[in-house]
Every structure is written in C-alpha cells, then in structure tokens.
C-alpha positions in Angstrom: -0.8 -14.4 -14.6 -0.2 -17.3 -12.2 2.0 -17.0 -9.1 3.5 -19.7 -6.9 1.8 -19.9 -3.5 4.8 -18.3 -1.8 4.7 -15.2 -4.1 5.2 -11.9 -2.3 2.7 -9.2 -3.1 2.5 -5.7 -1.9 -0.9 -4.1 -1.9 -1.8 -0.5 -1.2 -5.3 0.3 0.2 -6.1 3.8 -0.9 -6.9 6.3 1.8 -10.3 7.0 0.3 -11.3 3.3 1.0 -10.8 3.8 4.8 -14.3 5.2 5.3 -16.0 2.6 3.2 -18.4 0.7 5.5 -17.9 -2.7 3.9 -14.1 -2.4 3.4 -13.2 -5.6 5.1 -15.9 -7.6 3.2 -14.6 -6.1 0.0 -11.0 -6.9 0.7 -11.9 -10.4 1.7 -13.7 -11.0 -1.5 -10.8 -9.5 -3.5 -8.2 -11.6 -1.8 -10.3 -14.8 -2.3 -10.2 -14.1 -6.1 -6.4 -13.8 -6.0 -3.7 -16.5 -6.0 -2.5 -16.9 -2.4 0.5 -14.9 -1.6 2.8 -13.6 1.2 1.1 -10.1 1.3 2.5 -6.8 2.6 -0.2 -4.2 3.1 0.4 -0.4 2.9 -2.5 1.8 4.0 -3.2 5.4 2.8 -3.8 8.3 5.1 -7.1 9.3 3.7 -8.9 12.3 5.2 -6.2 12.6 7.9 -3.6 13.5 5.3 -6.1 15.5 3.3 -6.5 17.8 6.3 -2.8 18.4 6.4 -2.7 19.2 2.7 -5.4 21.8 3.2 -3.7 23.2 6.2 -0.4 23.4 4.2 -2.1 25.3 1.4 -3.2 28.0 4.0 0.0 28.1 6.0 2.8 26.7 3.8 5.9 25.5 5.5 9.0 23.6 4.3 7.7 20.9 1.9 10.2 18.3 3.1 9.2 18.7 6.7 5.5 18.4 5.9 6.2 15.3 3.7 8.0 13.4 6.5 5.4 14.5 9.0 2.7 12.9 6.8 4.8 9.7 6.4 5.0 9.6 10.2 1.3 10.0 10.5 0.6 7.0 8.3 1.4 4.7 11.3 -2.0 5.7 12.8 -4.1 4.5 9.8 -2.2 1.3 9.4 -2.4 0.3 13.1 -6.1 1.1 13.2 -6.9 -1.0 10.1 -4.6 -3.8 11.1 -6.6 -4.1 14.4 -9.8 -4.4 12.5 -8.4 -7.3 10.3 -6.8 -9.0 13.4 -10.3 -9.1 15.0 -11.9 -10.6 11.9 -11.9 -14.4 11.8 -12.1 -14.5 8.1 -8.4 -13.4 7.9 -6.4 -16.2 9.4 -2.9 -14.9 9.2 -2.6 -11.2 10.0 0.4 -9.3 11.5 1.5 -5.8 12.1 5.1 -4.8 11.2 6.0 -1.8 13.4 9.6 -2.4 14.5 12.9 -2.6 12.6 13.4 -6.2 13.7 9.9 -7.3 12.5 10.5 -5.7 9.2 14.0 -7.3 8.8 12.5 -10.7 9.7 9.8 -10.2 7.1 12.2 -8.9 4.5 14.4 -12.0 4.8 11.8 -14.7 5.2 8.8 -15.4 2.9 5.7 -16.4 4.7 4.0 -19.5 3.3 0.2 -19.0 3.4 -1.7 -21.3 5.6 -3.5 -22.8 2.6 -3.4 -22.4 -1.2 -6.6 -20.5 -1.0 -5.6 -17.8 1.6 -3.1 -15.0 1.8 -1.1 -13.9 4.8 -1.4 -10.2 5.5 1.4 -8.2 7.1 0.4 -4.6 7.6 3.5 -2.3 7.5 4.2 0.9 9.1 5.7 2.7 6.0 8.2 4.7 7.9 10.2 1.5 8.7 11.1 1.3 4.9 10.6 4.8 3.5 12.4 7.3 5.7 15.0 10.0 5.5 18.2 8.6 4.1 16.7 5.5 2.6 17.9 6.5 -0.9 14.5 6.2 -2.5 14.3 8.1 -5.8 11.1 9.8 -4.7 10.5 13.6 -4.3 10.1 14.7 -0.7 6.9 16.6 -1.4 3.2 16.2 -2.2 3.9 14.4 -5.4 4.9 11.3 -3.4 2.0 9.4 -1.9 1.5 5.9 -0.7 1.2 4.8 -4.3 5.0 5.3 -5.0 5.8 4.3 -1.4 4.2 1.0 -2.0 6.3 0.5 -5.1 9.4 1.3 -3.2 8.4 -1.2 -0.5 7.9 -3.8 -3.1 11.4 -3.1 -4.5 12.9 -3.4 -1.0 11.3 -6.7 -0.1 11.7 -8.2 -3.6 8.0 -8.6 -4.2 6.8 -10.2 -7.3 4.0 -7.7 -7.8 2.5 -4.5 -6.3 -1.2 -3.8 -6.5 -2.6 -0.3 -5.9 -6.3 -0.7 -4.9 -8.4 2.4 -5.5 -11.9 3.5 -5.0 -12.2 5.0 -8.6 -12.7 3.3 -11.9 -9.5 2.1 -13.6 -9.2 1.2 -17.2 -7.9 -2.3 -17.7 -6.1 -1.1 -20.9 -4.2 1.7 -19.2 -0.5 1.7 -18.4 1.7 3.6 -15.8 2.0 6.7 -17.9 -1.8 6.8 -18.4 -2.5 6.4 -14.7 -0.1 9.2 -13.9 -1.6 11.5 -16.6 -5.2 10.7 -15.4 -4.2 11.4 -11.7 -5.1 7.8 -10.7 -1.6 7.3 -9.3 0.9 9.9 -8.1 3.5 11.3 -10.5 6.4 10.0 -8.3 5.5 6.5 -9.5 7.3 7.5 -12.7 10.6 7.4 -10.8 10.1 3.6 -10.4 8.9 3.0 -14.0 11.3 0.1 -14.3 8.7 -1.8 -12.1 5.8 -1.2 -14.4 5.5 -4.8 -15.4 5.0 -5.8 -11.7 2.4 -3.1 -11.2 -1.4 -3.6 -11.2 -3.8 -0.7 -10.5 -7.4 -1.8 -9.8 -10.6 -0.5 -8.4 -11.5 -2.4 -5.3 -15.0 -3.7 -6.1 -17.9 -3.3 -3.6 -19.7 -6.6 -2.5 -23.2 -6.7 -3.6 
C-alpha cells in the first residue's frame, strides 16, 4: 500500500517494548522501511500498568476509577520515551503533545515530513484525546488498552492508518477478529471494527 508523503499515521508502541535495550534502533529501522508520514505515537504503559493490574486483583476497587487512573499514568511513559527520541539525532522532527492547544493544532494541521524518506513523530499524552466524556465506544475497564485507544486517536485525527507495534509474533494472514481471539490486541478494538481496513498489527523486528 502506497501513501502520499503527508499521510497521517498513528502508531502504538506496546508497553512490553519499553524495556527493550535497542528500542530506538528498532524503531528507526522500522520507520526507514515505511513511507514517510505525519506520525502520532501512542506509548503503552508496560510494567507500570501491569503493577496496577496485579494490585487491582488483590484489592479490587471500582473498575472505572482504576481505568482512568491508568490512562492518566500513561503520560509518564510517553514523556519518558519522547525525551529519548528528542535527544537522538537520527529522528529529525520529534515533538510532544501534552496540552489541549498542542493537540488541537496537530489535529487540524498535517505536518509535512522534512523529506520524503523521514517521518515526523508527535508523541501524544493519550488523556488529551481519550478521557471521561469523550464519547469513545470503549469499555471503561481492563478490556480497553492502548491498542483500542490508538484506534480511537486515529479516528479523531482522521489518520489514514493505525499500526500497533508488538513484541510478539503476528501472523501476516490474520485479521482483527483473529488478533482479538489470540489475545494479540485488546477485545475493545472490536468496538472500532469499522476501522479494520486502516489497521496493521506487526511485530517490531529487532536490529541484527
């Protein structure tokens, strides 16, 4: 599939990737192999959210409250990773969207990549887009993760595609229902099944 250089792409970096030593190398190699795009990046919570999940199993409280607490916590992982990308000279156009005005500007203006071979990267604090009262058709519980949140963000910013990058193997022949049944993506993605033709789910390869 070929996209115009000003295509908007949302990518989700799975939380399990956060502790991969060569993550920036791997993302750089992956991006180099893609058509350049105006790219919005969602970052999973990884072990930070896993700890809350384990805690909730021991001392269960209101599922909605825990859900929104976890969404709020995602700002920490995205800020931390954005800083690493900002300090890496291989990524020429990196920004952090952490205020309503920054998101509004991004939402209404497509960023033209600096060259036809490089993608701009805008790291998004998810709570700016996915929050209480946003009318997203996603369950406010553990069945919603950054997989379906990334799809919601893609819908809100009229992205041409959304790519969920994983650490696990992903069959190239699978479809959304298969990924849900295999536990590769969260079940809440089914609520946005009308976006399945815009969705890619891939394993992020490790550089040799």
